Each structure stands twice: as structure tokens, then as C-alpha cells.
C-alpha positions in Angstrom: -13.5 -12.7 -22.4 -13.1 -10.1 -19.4 -13.9 -6.4 -20.5 -12.9 -3.8 -18.2 -14.0 0.0 -18.4 -12.0 2.5 -16.6 -13.7 5.6 -15.5 -11.5 8.7 -14.4 -10.8 12.4 -14.9 -8.4 13.7 -17.6 -5.0 13.7 -16.0 -5.9 11.1 -13.4 -4.1 8.0 -15.5 -7.0 6.0 -16.8 -5.4 5.3 -19.9 -1.9 4.4 -18.1 -4.1 2.1 -15.7 -5.6 0.2 -18.8 -2.3 -0.2 -20.3 -0.6 -1.5 -17.4 -3.4 -3.8 -16.6 -3.0 -5.3 -20.1 0.7 -5.6 -19.7 0.1 -7.3 -16.5 -2.2 -9.9 -18.1 0.4 -10.5 -20.9 3.0 -11.3 -18.0 0.4 -14.1 -16.9 0.4 -15.5 -20.4 -2.9 -13.9 -21.4 -3.8 -11.9 -24.4 -4.7 -8.3 -23.7 -5.7 -5.2 -25.5 -6.0 -1.6 -23.9 -7.0 1.8 -25.4 -8.5 5.2 -24.2 -11.5 7.0 -25.6 -10.2 10.4 -26.7 -12.7 13.2 -27.4 -12.6 16.9 -26.6 -11.5 16.0 -23.0 -9.3 18.3 -20.9 -7.6 17.9 -17.7 -10.2 17.3 -15.1 -13.1 16.2 -17.7 -14.5 12.6 -17.5 -12.5 10.1 -19.8 -12.7 6.3 -20.2 -10.3 3.6 -21.0 -10.8 0.0 -22.1 -9.1 -2.9 -21.4 -9.8 -6.6 -22.7 -8.2 -9.9 -21.2 -8.7 -13.5 -22.7 -7.0 -16.7 -22.8 -7.2 -16.7 -26.7 -6.4 -13.9 -29.4 -8.6 -10.9 -29.0 -10.1 -10.1 -32.3 -12.6 -7.3 -31.6 -11.3 -3.8 -31.5 -14.7 -1.9 -30.4 -15.3 0.3 -27.3 -16.6 -1.8 -24.4 -20.5 -1.2 -24.0 -21.2 -4.0 -21.8 -18.2 -4.4 -19.3 -17.4 -7.4 -17.1 -16.0 -4.9 -14.5 -15.9 -1.1 -14.2 -13.2 0.5 -12.3 -13.8 4.1 -11.1 -10.9 6.2 -10.2 -12.7 9.4 -9.0 -15.4 8.8 -6.5 -17.3 11.9 -7.5 -17.9 10.5 -11.1 -20.8 8.3 -9.7 -22.8 11.4 -9.2 -22.2 12.8 -12.7 -21.5 9.9 -15.1 -23.5 6.4 -15.2 -20.5 4.5 -14.7 -22.1 1.1 -14.5 -24.1 1.7 -18.0 -24.1 -1.4 -19.8 -22.6 -3.4 -17.0 -23.4 -7.1 -17.6 -25.7 -8.9 -14.8 -23.2 -10.3 -12.2 -20.6 -7.8 -13.1 -17.9 -6.2 -10.9 -17.8 -2.6 -9.6 -14.5 -1.4 -8.1 -14.6 1.9 -6.5 -12.2 4.5 -5.1 -14.5 5.4 -1.9 -14.1 5.9 1.7 -17.5 4.3 2.2 -17.8 0.5 2.8 -19.1 -1.7 -0.1 -22.4 -2.3 2.1 -22.9 1.6 2.2 -22.7 2.0 -1.4 -25.7 2.1 -3.8 -25.1 0.9 -7.4 -27.7 0.6 -10.2 -27.9 -2.4 -12.1 -27.1 -6.1 -10.9 -23.6 -6.4 -10.0 -22.5 -9.6 -8.3 -19.8 -7.7 -6.4 -18.7 -4.3 -5.3 -15.2 -3.5 -3.9 -14.1 -0.3 -2.4 -10.9 1.2 -1.1 -9.7 4.8 -0.4 -7.3 4.9 -3.1 -7.1 8.7 -2.9 -5.8 8.6 0.8 -3.3 5.6 -0.4 -2.2 7.7 -3.3 -1.7 10.8 -1.1 0.4 8.9 1.5 2.5 6.9 -1.2 3.0 8.9 -4.1 2.3 12.5 -2.7 -0.7 13.3 -5.0 -4.0 12.0 -5.9 -3.6 10.1 -8.8 -5.2 6.7 -7.9 -4.9 4.6 -10.9 -2.0 2.2 -9.5 -3.9 1.9 -6.3 -7.1 1.1 -8.2 -5.2 -1.7 -10.1 -4.3 -3.0 -6.6 -7.8 -2.9 -5.9 -8.9 -4.4 -9.1 -6.4 -7.3 -8.5 -7.8 -8.4 -5.3 -11.6 -7.8 -6.3 -11.5 -9.7 -9.6 -8.8 -12.3 -9.2 -8.3 -11.7 -13.2 -4.7 -10.7 -12.8 -2.2 -11.4 -9.8 -0.7 -8.4 -7.8 2.7 -10.0 -8.7 2.1 -9.2 -12.3 0.6 -5.7 -11.6 3.9 -5.0 -9.6 6.0 -6.3 -12.5 4.0 -4.0 -15.0 4.5 -1.1 -12.9 8.0 -1.7 -12.3 8.5 -1.9 -16.3 6.5 1.2 -17.0 7.9 3.7 -14.6 11.2 5.1 -13.5 12.8 3.2 -10.4 11.5 6.2 -7.7 8.0 6.6 -9.4 7.8 2.6 -9.8 8.7 1.9 -6.1 5.9 4.6 -4.9 3.3 3.4 -7.3 3.8 -0.3 -6.5 3.5 0.5 -2.7 0.3 2.2 -3.6 -1.2 -0.9 -5.5 0.1 -3.3 -2.7 -1.2 -1.1 0.0 -4.7 -1.0 -1.9 -4.4 -4.8 -2.5 -4.5 -5.3 1.3 -7.0 -2.5 2.2 -9.8 -3.3 -0.4 -13.1 -4.5 1.0 -15.5 -6.4 -1.2 -19.3 -7.4 -0.8 -20.7 -10.1 -2.8 -24.3 -9.5 -3.8 -27.0 -12.1 -4.9 -28.0 -11.7 -8.5 -31.6 -12.9 -9.0 
């Protein structure tokens, strides 16, 4: 089972990203579930969403404490939240960052760090810094767990035509521009 934890801020669409990721997995014939963690958060406060993907029915319904992959929508969160807490050894980290993966220091032992300037892509394609759909494109290429065609279809089926076109473009550009660094896990 692949367990994904998505970190963002209230209003950035972490929950929507999780839902669309689960829908994309479903379109590929996989089982999936997605749910946000809600507390007293408000717009701009750190939030988290969870998604599971598997080839067999998923019975567990708890928060994800040991993710296979962590997706970070807001690059400033890495300074205030331990986004890699519980990341399994050999896990994957997908960051919204202008830095190259080789310039990024991550605690723990991920096997791969992937990065893309999702904020820049979102500003150019959708006109605001909502990075969630760009980060799904980055997730697709970084993990290979869900294809970009399924991500495109899920976005198209979730949003109005105009919004879907812009968000699909953001995901596709991020898919093309994401860079990754494979790390040795001892």
C-alpha cells in the first residue's frame, strides 16, 4: 500500500489534491481513499491531508503516521513543521521549491527528493499561488504511482471547464519540470 501525506496551508487545496489523487488512482483501476485532517485550522494555518493507494481494497481508516511519500505544497512549511516525521526509510519527498533537489537537506532517509517551482507554475497558469494541481503533476513523475493521464482526467472531472484547463496545464508543466535526486539508503 502507498500512503501519501500532503502538507499545505488552509486554503491551498491540500484536501482537494488528496481527493483528485485518489480519483486518478481509481481511474487506473486501483483502490484509493483520501481524507483531510481538520482541527481548529484557518486560512493560512498548516493543514494535512492523507491518501492511500493500493491494488487491493483498503480496510485501514486511520491517519497516516508513516507515509511512503510526503508532498509539500508550501515551501515555507519545512521551516515550521516536521513534514518528514514518520517517513518510511526509502520514502519519497516531493517539494514545492525553487531549489534543486541536490541543494535540499531533508532529515531522515528518503530514497528520492523531487522538486518543482509549483508556485511559479501556478502563478503563470492559474493566476494565483494555489499549488496543489502542479504538485500532483510533480507527484506523478516523482513516484510513478499514478500516471499523468489519470491526473489530467481527474482534474477535468473535478473542475469547471475553464478551471480544469488551467489546472491541467499546471499539472502538465510541473510533470515536465520536476527534477528528482535518487539517494542511497544505507
